[in-house]
C-alpha positions in Angstrom: -0.9 8.0 -22.2 -3.7 8.9 -19.7 -2.8 6.1 -17.4 0.7 7.4 -17.0 0.1 11.1 -16.3 -0.5 10.8 -12.6 2.7 8.8 -11.8 4.9 11.9 -11.2 2.6 13.4 -8.6 2.0 10.0 -7.0 5.7 9.8 -6.2 5.5 13.2 -4.5 2.4 12.2 -2.6 3.9 8.9 -1.3 5.2 10.2 1.9 2.0 11.8 2.9 -0.2 9.1 1.4 1.3 6.3 3.4 0.7 8.3 6.6 -2.9 9.2 5.7 -3.9 5.8 4.3 -6.5 4.3 6.5 -7.3 7.6 8.2 -10.8 7.3 6.9 -11.5 4.9 9.7 -11.3 7.6 12.3 -14.6 8.5 14.0 -14.5 12.1 12.9 -14.1 11.4 9.2 -17.1 11.2 6.9 -17.2 7.9 4.9 -19.7 6.5 2.6 -20.5 2.9 1.7 -19.9 1.9 -1.9 -22.9 0.3 -3.7 -23.7 -0.6 -7.2 -27.0 -0.4 -9.2 -27.8 -4.0 -8.1 -28.1 -2.9 -4.5 -31.7 -2.1 -3.8 -31.5 -1.5 -0.1 -28.2 0.0 0.9 -28.3 1.7 4.2 -25.5 4.2 4.8 -22.9 3.0 7.2 -19.3 3.6 8.0 -17.7 0.4 6.7 -14.4 1.2 8.2 -15.7 1.8 11.7 -15.2 -1.8 12.8 -11.5 -1.4 12.2 -11.1 2.0 13.8 -9.3 0.6 16.8 -7.2 -1.8 14.7 -3.5 -1.6 15.4 -0.7 -4.1 15.7 -2.1 -4.4 19.2 0.3 -7.0 20.6 3.4 -5.4 18.9 5.2 -4.9 22.2 5.1 -8.7 22.7 6.3 -9.5 19.2 9.8 -10.9 18.8 12.0 -12.2 16.0 15.0 -14.4 15.9 18.2 -12.6 14.8 18.9 -13.6 11.2 21.1 -12.6 8.3 18.8 -11.4 5.5 21.4 -11.2 2.7 25.1 -10.6 1.9 25.7 -9.0 -1.5 27.7 -6.2 -3.1 29.8 -5.9 0.1 26.7 -5.4 2.3 25.7 -7.7 5.1 22.2 -7.0 6.4 21.0 -8.7 9.7 17.6 -8.4 11.2 18.2 -8.0 14.9 15.0 -7.0 16.7 11.3 -6.2 16.4 10.7 -2.7 17.7 7.8 -0.3 18.2 8.0 3.5 17.8 5.2 5.8 19.2 5.1 7.8 15.9 6.3 5.4 13.1 4.8 2.2 14.5 6.2 -1.3 14.2 9.6 -1.9 12.7 12.4 -4.3 12.1 15.8 -3.2 13.4 18.6 -3.9 10.9 22.3 -4.0 11.3 23.9 -3.0 8.0 27.6 -3.7 7.5 29.5 -2.4 4.5 32.5 -4.5 4.0 33.2 -3.2 0.5 35.5 -0.5 -0.8 32.8 2.0 -1.8 29.9 3.7 -0.2 26.7 1.9 -1.0 23.0 2.4 -0.6 20.2 0.0 0.3 16.5 0.5 -0.3 13.3 -1.4 -0.2 11.6 -2.3 -3.5 8.6 -4.0 -1.9 7.4 -4.7 1.7 4.7 -7.3 2.4 3.2 -7.9 5.8 0.9 -10.9 6.4 0.5 -11.1 2.5 -0.5 -7.4 2.3 1.5 -4.9 0.3 2.6 -2.1 2.7 4.2 1.2 2.0 7.7 1.9 3.3 10.2 4.8 3.4 13.3 2.8 3.9 16.5 4.0 2.2 20.0 4.5 3.6 23.7 4.8 2.6 26.5 3.2 4.5 30.1 4.4 4.0 32.8 1.9 3.0 34.0 -0.1 6.0 31.3 1.2 8.3 28.2 -0.1 10.0 24.8 1.4 10.7 21.8 0.5 12.8 18.6 1.4 10.8 14.9 0.5 11.2 12.6 -0.7 8.4 9.3 0.6 9.6 5.9 -1.0 8.8 3.5 1.8 8.1 1.2 1.9 11.1 -1.6 3.4 9.0 -1.0 0.7 6.4 -1.3 -2.0 9.0 -4.6 -0.5 10.3 -6.1 -0.2 6.8 -5.3 -3.8 6.1 -6.8 -4.9 9.5 -3.5 -6.4 10.6 -3.5 -6.7 14.4 -0.6 -9.2 14.8 2.4 -9.0 12.5 3.3 -12.6 11.8 5.3 -12.5 8.5 7.3 -9.8 6.9 8.6 -10.2 3.3 11.1 -7.7 2.0 12.5 -7.1 -1.5 15.7 -5.1 -1.1 17.8 -3.4 -3.7 21.3 -1.9 -3.5 22.3 1.2 -5.3 25.3 3.4 -6.1 25.4 6.2 -3.5 26.4 8.9 -6.1 24.2 8.1 -9.1 21.4 6.2 -7.3 21.5 3.7 -10.0 20.4 0.2 -8.9 23.3 -2.3 -8.5 21.4 -5.4 -7.5 17.8 -6.4 -6.9 17.7 -8.8 -3.9 15.1 -11.6 -4.0 12.5 -11.9 -1.3 13.7 -12.4 2.2 11.2 -13.6 4.8 11.1 -12.8 8.5 8.7 -14.8 10.7 7.8 -13.3 14.0 6.7 -14.9 17.2 3.1 -14.3 16.1 3.4 -16.3 12.8 1.3 -19.2 13.9 -1.5 -17.0 15.2 -1.6 -14.2 12.6 -5.0 -13.5 11.1 -5.0 -14.2 7.3 -8.7 -13.4 6.8 -9.0 -11.0 3.8 -10.1 -7.5 4.7 -12.4 -7.5 1.7 -15.7 -6.1 3.1 -17.4 -3.9 0.5 -18.8 -4.0 -3.0 -17.0 -6.1 -5.6 -16.2 -4.0 -8.6 -14.1 -6.3 -10.7 -13.2 -10.0 -10.7 -11.5 -11.4 -13.8 -8.2 -13.1 -14.8 -7.1 -13.5 -11.2 -7.6 -9.8 -10.3 -10.3 -9.0 -7.8 -11.1 -5.4 -6.8 -13.5 -4.4 -4.0 -14.7 -0.9 -3.3 -14.6 -0.5 0.5 -15.8 3.0 1.1 -15.5 6.7 0.0 -13.7 9.1 2.3 -14.9 12.6 1.7 -12.4 14.2 4.1 -9.1 12.6 3.2 -5.7 14.3 3.3 -5.8 15.6 -0.4 -9.5 16.0 -0.7 -11.4 12.7 -1.1 -10.5 9.1 -1.7 -12.0 5.8 -2.8 -10.6 3.0 -0.7 -10.1 -0.3 -2.5 -9.2 -3.9 -1.6 -7.1 -5.5 -4.4 -6.3 -9.2 -4.6 -3.9 -10.7 -7.2 -4.0 -14.4 -8.1 -3.1 -13.9 -11.7 0.3 -15.6 -11.7 2.2 -12.3 -12.3 3.0 -9.2 -10.4 0.5 -6.6 -11.6 0.0 -2.8 -11.6 -3.5 -1.5 -11.3 -4.3 2.1 -12.3 -7.6 3.8 -13.3 -8.7 6.2 -16.1 -11.8 7.9 -17.5 -13.1 8.7 -14.0 -16.2 10.8 -13.4 -17.8 12.0 -10.2 -21.5 12.9 -10.4 -21.1 13.1 -14.2 -18.0 15.4 -14.1 -14.6 14.2 -15.4 -12.1 14.1 -12.6 -8.3 13.2 -12.7 -7.7 10.2 -10.4 -4.3 9.7 -8.8 -3.9 6.0 -8.3 -1.3 3.4 -9.1 -1.0 0.2 -7.0 1.5 -2.6 -7.5 0.3 -5.9 -6.2 2.6 -9.0 -6.3 1.3 -12.3 -7.3 -0.6 -14.1 -4.5 -0.7 -10.9 -2.4 -3.3 -8.3 -1.4 -3.4 -4.6 -1.0 -5.5 -1.8 0.5 -5.0 1.3 -1.6 -6.9 4.5 -2.4 -7.8 6.5 -5.5 -7.1 10.1 -4.5 -9.3 12.9 -5.7 -7.9 16.4 -5.4 -10.0 18.9 -3.5 -9.2 21.5 -6.3 -10.8 19.2 -8.9 -13.9 18.7 -6.8 -14.2 22.4 -6.1 -13.8 23.4 -9.7 -16.7 21.1 -10.6 -18.9 22.2 -7.7 -18.8 18.7 -6.1 -19.6 18.9 -2.4 -20.8 15.3 -2.0 -19.6 12.3 -3.9 -22.7 10.3 -5.2 -22.1 8.6 -8.5 -18.7 7.2 -9.7 -17.7 5.8 -13.0 -14.2 4.6 -14.0 -12.1 2.1 -16.0 -9.3 0.1 -14.5 -6.0 -0.5 -16.3 -4.3 -3.7 -15.4 -0.8 -4.4 -16.6 2.5 -6.2 -16.0 5.3 -4.5 -14.1 6.9 -3.3 -17.4 3.6 -1.7 -18.3 3.0 -4.3 -21.0 0.0 -6.5 -21.6 -2.4 -3.8 -20.6 -6.0 -4.8 -20.0 -8.6 -2.0 -19.8 -11.9 -2.9 -18.2 -15.3 -1.7 -19.4 -16.7 1.3 -17.6 -17.6 0.4 -14.0 -20.3 2.4 -12.3 -21.1 2.5 -8.6 -22.4 4.9 -6.0 -21.6 6.2 -2.5 -24.4 6.4 0.0 
């Protein structure tokens, strides 16, 4: 199926993608406002400029209470401290104790900060009878893209896995960590831009087009899910300036949550079609359950970048 062909490469791109997401807000990156045919007077502007200085600015002052997050499959995981790293950004320091008879791994299925889906790279293995201090980092670029200045709430879905086969042993339900900024965290949606779709509890807003992203170009989206189910959003049948282009995009958004994500356009695709400036865009969104069932394909959606 067309909607599935990009998933393999998306997995490879995750490490770099999470580091580059939100980079379009830097002052030396060319971005374009997204508009639709109904916009008669759309002056070009850098929509992301207002958030260019956005970071978890008070992170050094943020604290958490030490708490046991879960005990299962011989593992005991305790959140001990809120930390900040100059490269990786904000994080939650974890004490992981393996009280079982076998080596066991722990990973993160989903990470949600202030109700925004945030990428993570957390995975570790602890030998039987041993302990480890590890840090679950909250992608700094992801926080910036979402406009999160003060981290107030961190929701984590862990899973445990066999250290040899990497097969999942258990999926851990959501554990919630409230920080000292919980009462003052900003919950205002970072949804500035052009609404592209709003049906059945799924709202998608085009924020801007970045013509100098890590892989080539990117269309930054705000996605909000109030459908009652966790949903996967992908896209298909995409054209740029009338030329068909392969989009690399798959975003999982849990029910009641939001995401800032980007459709990646490879520089090789743009060059092969002689596209030096992104002007007109058309695509269809595919919206489905986590098991890829109940797929809804939208009509073709057309918009422009000015």
